[in-house]
N, C-alpha and C positions, 0 to 999 in steps of 0.2 A: 721467441715463441709468448713470451708476454703481451706483445703488442697484438699476435693475433686473437689471445683470448679475450681481450679488452673489446679489439672490435667484432668478434662474434657475438660477447654479451650485448654491446650497444645494438647489432644488427638485429638478436634476438628481442631485447625492447622496442626496436622500432617495430618489428613485426606485430608484437604484442598489443603495441598503441593502435596500429593499423586493424588487425582484429577487433578491437574494441569500438572504434570506429564504423568498420562494417557491418557489427551485428546491431551497432545503434540505429543505423540508417537504414538496415534489414528491419529493425522494429518501427522506424519512424514514417517509410513509406507507405505500409499498409495503415497505419493508423490515419495518416492525413487522406488516406483514399477512402478509406470508412466512413469518415467525418464528411468528404464531399459529396459521399454518396447517400449519406442521411439525412443532409441538408437538400439533396436532389429531391429525394422521397417526400418530405416534407414539403417543399416548394410544390412538385405535383399533385399531393393530397389537397392542399389548402388551392390550388387551382380548379380542382374537382369541385372541393366541399370548401366553399369558403368561409361559410357561418361557423367554421370549427375554429375559426382564430377572431380576436378582436380586431376593430379596424384599426390599421396602423394610422399613427399619426403622423403627418408631412413634417419631416425635420430636413433642414438646410445641412450643408457640410460642416458650417460651424458647430452647430447644435449636436452633430453628431461625434463629433471630435471631442466637445464637452460631455458628453455622457461619460467617454472613457474614463474620467477619474472614477467612476462606480468599479472598474473592473481592475485597476491600476496595480492590486497586488498581485492579481492573476497572470497579468501581463510581465511585472516583475521576475515572477516564479518561471514564467515559460524563458523569458530572457537570461536570468542565471542558469537554469539548465541546459537549455539546448546552447546557449552560446558559451558554457562553460567548457560544455564537453567537445563542440566542434573549435572552439578557441583554444584547444589543448590545455585550459587549464586546470582539469581535473578529469576523471574517469568516469563512467555511468555510476560505478558504486559511489567515488565520492560524490558525485552530483544530486545522487539520494540523500545522502548524509547532509549535504549543503541546504536539499529542500527543506527536511524536517526541521534545521535549525532557523533557517526562513520562516517557517510556518507558525513554530515557538514563538521568535522574535515578535510576528504580525499579531499572533493570537493574545500575545501579553502586553505590548505597546501600543497598536493599533484599535484593535477591536477591543482591548481590556476585559476579554473572557475568562483570562487563566492567569494565574497568579505564582508567584514562587513555591506558595505552599502548594496548591495544585500540581505543580510540575515536579516537585520533591515526592508528593502522594503518588502519583504515577509512576514515577520510576521506583518508588518502593514496592507498590503492589507488583509490579512487574517481575522485580525479581526475588517476590517471595516465594516460596514453596507452595505447593497447591497439593489438595490431598483427593482420590478418585476414588469414590464408593460405589460400589455395585449391589444393587439391590435386587430381589425376586419378587415376584407378584404377591407375595403376603409381607412384605415390607421387611422381611430379613436381611440382614446385611452379609453378603455371601462372599464378597472380597473388598478388600481397602489395601490401598497405598500411596505414599508421597510421591509425586510426579516432580522430580527437579530436570531441568531440562537447558540447556542452553540456551533458551530465551523462548520468546512466542514463536509458533508454528506448531508443527506437527510432532509428536511426541510418541513413541513407542510406548507402551506398559505392560508387563506380564502380569496376570491375575493370579498368578502364582501356583493357579491349580486349573483343569480345563473346566468349562463352566459346561453345565449338562442343557441340551437343548431346551429353549424357553424364550420368554421375555422378560426381560432385564430393565432396570432402571438406573442408569448412571448420574453420579451427581460429581462434579467438579466442583471444590471451593477453594478460594484462595480469599486470606484476610477475611474483609465482610461479605465478599462474595460468593454467589454460588449460580451456578448454572445447570439443569438437569435437560436429561435425553432418553429419550427409550431407546431401547435394542434389542436385535432379537437375533437368536442362536440357533442354527439349525445343522443338523448331524445327517 
């Protein structure tokens, strides 16, 4: 009985791994196809209207390979994500996490555009609670609530009481940042 359960669990794990690869491949092929079609459209448009693009400098094969030094970070990211998934090193979700870590390392040590203090501040801001306030056209606050969610993304918030029909200004503030938007309630 125990051997049967173990083989069933390993079979289920194998099926899940195959489903992950199939789903990734299902997204990869349309992406590559759309990229190829986009390049085709650019090619056709520039054949019809050659003045829309600058005159290219003739480059030999060695010069083209040398130009790859300007995009090595992106090629390495592609190799990390796609190679890691197809190589069975990690799942697509884990590949996304690895890509984020890679981007942080590149930002900090290659481009030197982010410091540890910046990384800490970004982390704190995303974890801080936010406040949503709703104002009517006269500027009166008609609703206010604290927004705590599982992280970035969509969060549903109840206003506390039904809003009457009208135009409202919504203000979402977190730490020292604030975003405003207009909203309409129709009944």
